[in-house]
C-alpha positions in Angstrom: -55.2 66.1 145.6 -52.2 64.4 143.9 -49.0 66.3 143.9 -47.1 66.2 140.6 -43.8 67.5 139.4 -42.8 67.3 135.7 -39.3 66.3 134.7 -38.2 68.5 131.9 -38.4 72.2 131.1 -38.7 72.5 127.4 -41.6 72.4 124.9 -42.8 68.9 125.7 -42.9 69.6 129.4 -44.8 72.8 128.8 -47.4 71.0 126.7 -47.9 68.3 129.3 -48.3 70.9 132.0 -50.9 72.8 130.0 -52.8 69.7 129.2 -52.9 68.3 132.7 -53.7 71.7 134.2 -56.6 72.1 131.8 -58.0 68.6 131.9 -57.3 67.3 135.4 -58.2 69.7 138.1 -57.6 67.0 140.8 -53.8 67.2 140.1 -51.6 69.8 141.7 -48.5 70.5 139.6 -45.9 72.1 141.8 -43.2 72.8 139.3 -40.5 71.3 137.0 -37.4 69.2 137.6 -34.2 69.2 135.6 -30.9 67.4 136.0 -29.0 70.8 135.8 -30.1 74.4 135.7 -27.7 75.1 132.8 -29.6 75.7 129.6 -33.0 75.7 131.4 -35.2 78.6 132.4 -35.7 79.5 136.1 -39.5 79.3 135.7 -41.9 77.8 133.2 -45.6 78.6 133.0 -45.1 80.7 136.1 -43.9 77.7 138.2 -40.4 77.1 139.5 -37.8 74.9 137.8 -35.8 73.0 140.3 -32.5 71.2 139.9 -33.0 67.6 141.0 -30.3 67.7 143.6 -32.0 70.7 145.4 -35.5 69.2 145.4 -36.2 67.3 148.6 -39.9 66.5 148.4 -40.4 62.7 147.7 -44.1 62.3 148.2 -44.8 63.4 144.6 -45.4 61.7 141.3 -42.9 62.6 138.6 -44.0 62.9 135.0 -41.0 62.4 132.8 -41.8 64.7 129.8 -38.6 64.5 127.8 -37.7 62.7 124.5 -38.1 59.0 125.0 -34.5 58.1 124.4 -33.6 59.8 127.7 -36.3 58.1 129.8 -34.1 55.1 131.0 -31.3 57.4 132.2 -33.8 59.7 134.0 -35.5 56.8 135.7 -32.1 55.6 137.1 -31.4 59.2 138.2 -34.8 59.5 140.0 -34.4 56.2 141.7 -30.9 57.1 142.9 -32.4 60.2 144.5 -35.1 58.2 146.2 -38.1 58.8 144.0 -40.4 55.8 143.6 -43.4 57.2 141.8 -42.9 58.2 138.2 -44.5 57.9 134.8 -42.7 58.1 131.5 -44.7 60.1 129.0 -44.1 58.4 125.7 -45.2 59.7 122.4 -48.5 57.9 122.5 -49.4 59.3 125.9 -48.3 62.7 124.8 -50.4 62.5 121.7 -53.5 61.4 123.6 -53.1 64.3 126.1 -52.5 66.9 123.5 -55.5 65.7 121.4 -57.7 66.0 124.6 -56.2 69.4 125.5 -56.7 71.0 122.1 -60.1 69.5 121.9 -61.0 71.1 125.2 -59.8 74.6 124.3 -61.3 74.3 120.8 -58.2 74.7 118.7 -56.3 72.7 116.1 -59.1 70.4 115.0 -58.1 66.7 115.5 -58.0 64.1 112.8 -60.8 61.6 113.1 -62.2 61.3 109.6 -61.5 61.3 106.1 -58.9 59.7 102.8 -58.9 57.1 100.3 -55.6 56.9 98.5 -52.6 57.9 100.6 -48.8 57.7 100.0 -46.4 58.8 102.7 -42.7 58.7 102.3 -40.7 57.9 105.4 -37.2 59.4 105.3 -34.4 57.1 106.5 -30.7 57.8 107.0 -27.8 55.4 107.1 -26.8 57.0 110.5 -30.1 56.1 112.1 -29.7 53.9 115.3 -31.5 50.6 115.2 -35.0 50.6 116.8 -35.1 49.0 120.3 -38.8 48.3 119.8 -39.9 46.8 116.5 -42.4 48.9 114.6 -44.2 47.7 111.4 -44.9 50.6 109.0 -48.4 50.6 107.4 -48.6 49.6 103.8 -49.2 53.2 102.7 -45.7 54.2 104.0 -42.7 53.9 101.6 -39.2 54.1 103.1 -36.8 56.4 101.2 -33.2 57.1 101.9 -32.4 60.7 102.6 -29.0 62.1 101.6 -28.4 58.9 99.5 -26.1 60.9 97.2 -23.6 61.3 100.1 -23.0 57.6 100.8 -22.7 54.2 99.2 -24.5 52.6 102.3 -28.1 51.7 101.5 -30.9 51.6 104.0 -33.9 51.7 101.6 -34.7 50.6 98.1 -35.9 54.1 97.1 -33.4 56.9 97.1 -33.8 60.6 97.2 -30.8 60.9 94.8 -32.8 59.6 91.7 -34.7 61.9 89.4 -34.9 65.6 90.1 -33.3 66.0 93.5 -31.3 67.9 96.0 -30.0 64.8 97.9 -26.5 66.3 98.3 -27.9 69.1 100.4 -29.2 66.7 103.1 -26.7 67.9 105.8 -28.5 71.2 105.8 -32.0 70.3 104.6 -32.4 67.1 106.6 -35.7 65.4 105.8 -36.6 68.3 103.4 -34.5 66.7 100.7 -37.2 63.9 100.7 -40.0 66.5 100.6 -38.3 68.1 97.6 -38.1 64.7 95.9 -41.8 64.1 96.5 -42.6 67.4 95.0 -40.5 67.1 91.9 -41.0 63.3 91.3 -44.5 62.6 92.5 -46.6 65.7 92.8 -45.8 66.8 89.2 -46.6 63.4 87.7 -48.4 63.8 84.3 -50.0 60.4 84.6 -52.9 60.8 87.0 -53.5 57.0 87.2 -50.2 56.8 89.2 -51.1 59.6 91.6 -52.4 59.4 95.1 -55.0 61.7 96.5 -52.8 62.6 99.5 -49.1 62.6 99.9 -47.0 63.0 103.1 -43.6 63.0 104.8 -42.6 61.2 107.9 -39.0 60.9 109.0 -36.5 58.9 110.9 -38.4 58.1 114.1 -41.3 60.6 113.9 -44.6 59.6 112.4 -48.1 61.1 112.5 -50.6 59.1 114.5 -52.8 57.9 111.7 -54.6 54.5 111.6 -56.4 52.6 109.0 -59.8 53.8 110.1 -58.6 57.4 109.7 -57.4 56.6 106.2 -60.8 55.2 105.3 -62.5 58.3 106.6 -60.3 60.5 104.5 -62.3 59.3 101.5 -64.6 62.3 101.7 -61.6 64.5 100.7 -62.8 67.3 102.9 -59.4 67.5 104.7 -56.7 69.6 103.1 -53.8 69.0 105.5 -53.0 66.8 108.5 -50.4 68.3 110.8 -49.0 67.2 114.2 -50.5 69.0 117.3 -48.2 72.0 117.7 -45.5 72.1 120.4 -45.9 74.9 122.9 -43.2 77.5 123.5 -42.8 80.2 126.1 -43.1 83.1 125.8 -43.7 82.5 122.1 -42.2 80.5 119.2 -39.2 82.8 118.9 -37.9 80.7 121.8 -37.5 77.8 119.2 -35.5 79.7 116.6 -33.3 81.4 119.2 -32.4 77.9 120.5 -31.6 76.3 117.1 -31.0 79.0 114.5 -28.2 81.6 114.4 -29.6 85.2 114.2 -27.7 85.9 110.9 -29.4 82.8 109.3 -32.8 84.0 110.6 -32.2 87.4 109.1 -31.3 85.8 105.8 -34.6 83.9 105.8 -36.6 87.0 106.6 -34.9 88.8 103.7 -35.7 85.9 101.4 -39.3 86.0 102.6 -39.6 89.8 102.0 -38.2 89.4 98.5 -40.2 86.3 97.4 -43.4 86.3 99.6 -43.9 89.8 101.1 -47.4 89.1 102.2 -46.2 86.2 104.4 -43.3 88.3 105.7 -45.8 90.9 106.8 -47.8 88.3 108.7 -44.8 86.6 110.3 -44.3 89.1 113.0 -47.7 88.4 114.5 -47.5 84.7 114.0 -44.2 84.6 115.8 -45.9 86.1 118.9 -48.0 83.0 119.5 -46.8 79.9 121.3 -47.7 77.2 118.7 -45.1 75.7 116.4 -45.6 73.0 113.9 -42.5 70.9 114.6 -40.6 68.1 112.8 -41.4 68.9 109.1 -44.0 66.1 109.0 -47.4 66.5 107.3 -49.9 64.9 105.0 -51.8 67.0 102.4 -53.7 66.8 99.2 -51.7 66.8 96.0 -52.7 70.4 95.2 -52.0 71.8 98.7 -48.6 70.0 99.1 -47.6 71.0 95.6 -48.4 74.6 96.2 -46.7 74.6 99.6 -43.5 73.1 98.1 -43.5 75.6 95.3 -43.6 78.3 97.9 -41.1 76.8 100.4 -38.2 75.7 98.3 -37.4 79.0 96.5 -37.4 80.7 99.9 -35.0 78.1 101.3 -32.8 78.4 98.2 -32.6 82.1 98.4 -31.8 81.8 102.2 -28.9 79.6 101.2 -27.6 82.4 99.0 -28.0 85.1 101.6 -26.7 83.3 104.6 -23.1 83.5 105.6 -21.4 81.1 105.2 -23.5 80.2 102.2 -25.6 77.0 102.5 -23.3 75.0 100.2 -20.3 75.9 102.3 -21.6 74.3 105.5 -23.4 71.3 107.1 -25.3 72.3 110.2 -29.0 71.4 109.6 -30.0 75.1 109.7 -32.3 74.8 106.7 -34.2 72.0 108.3 -34.8 74.1 111.4 -35.9 77.1 109.3 -38.3 74.8 107.5 -40.2 74.1 110.7 -40.7 77.8 111.2 -41.8 78.3 107.6 -44.2 75.3 107.8 -45.7 77.1 110.8 -45.9 80.4 109.0 -47.5 78.9 105.9 -50.2 76.9 107.5 -51.0 79.5 110.2 -51.4 82.0 107.4 -53.8 79.7 105.6 -55.7 78.4 108.6 -58.9 80.1 107.5 -58.9 79.0 103.9 -57.7 75.4 104.3 -59.3 72.6 106.3 -56.4 71.7 108.6 -56.8 68.8 111.0 -54.4 67.5 113.7 -53.2 64.4 115.3 -50.4 63.3 117.6 -47.0 62.2 116.6 -45.3 58.9 117.4 -41.6 58.9 118.5 -40.1 55.5 117.7 -37.5 54.1 120.1 
C-alpha cells in the first residue's frame, strides 16, 4: 500500500484527501505537511498536520495540494529536505479528482451535456501578472477590464466602466464589478437578437472547465446553472469567512440579508453548517437565472456597504468580493431543488 502525505492544510488539501480516500483504497494517507505551523490547524480530517522540518519519513509520496503559483518553491523545499517522490496537483488534476469524487458520492452533478449560445466575460486587471504558460481563450470568452475606471492602463478592449456600471468599486467588489456590468448591460438587453442563451463570469486566472463538446450539449437548455465543484472546509464553511472576513462585516451582511431577503437569512444558519463552498465567484447560467440572481445579490451587497464600518466607499480591502462567494453559496444551495445545477472543475492559469 503506497504511503502518501499531502503538502498543504487548507481547503484544496482537504478536498484532495477526501477524493483519494474515497476513490483509491490502495493509498494510505498518513497526514499533511506544511512549511510552518503558524496559521495552520494541528489536525485536518482527523489526521496530523506536521511541520516539514519535524517530519522525518522519506519513503512517501508527497502530493502538493496548494495553489499552483507556490509549486516551484515547495518542490525546491522538498528536495532540500531529501524528498524525491512528489506530484504537483495542478488545477486540471484537481478538477478530475473532484469530478470523480462528487460522482462517487452522488452529489453536485457534473457538467457533461448541454448549450448552444454562450457568452462568458473574463475579468482582467491591469495588475495581473503575465501568464508563464500561454492559454488561448475559447471564442465564446470575451475579455473585459475590471476596475477600468480607476486607471488609464488598458488590458482589454471592453471596459467595465462603460454603460451602467460600478467600476469604481472594484477594490472592494473585485470581479463582481464585471458581474454587475453583465447584469445591467447584457442581461437587460431589449433586443433579443443580440442575447445569448447563457452568460457567465470567469476572472483573472480562474476558469470553469468547459470544452466545445460541453457547449454543444448545452443546446437542450435543460441546465440552469454551471458552478465549480465546491471547495471543502472543516468543520464547515464558517472556516472560510472567519479567515477572510471581519466579523463586523459579516454581521453587516447578515443584517442586510434579514432586511432584504429574510427567507434566505433564515436558511443561512443551516447552510453554513455544511462543508461545501462555491468559491471564486465564477459561474455560467441562463439569462433568466443569472438576471434573477444579480437582482437578488447586488442590493444585499449595496446595503452591506451602508451597514459596514467603515462604510464600503471608505475602504479598499476586497471584503465585498469575499462576501459574494458566501452569498453565491447561499443562493444556489437554497435553490438546489428547484434549479438544475451541474458542476465542473476549475482551471487555475499560471
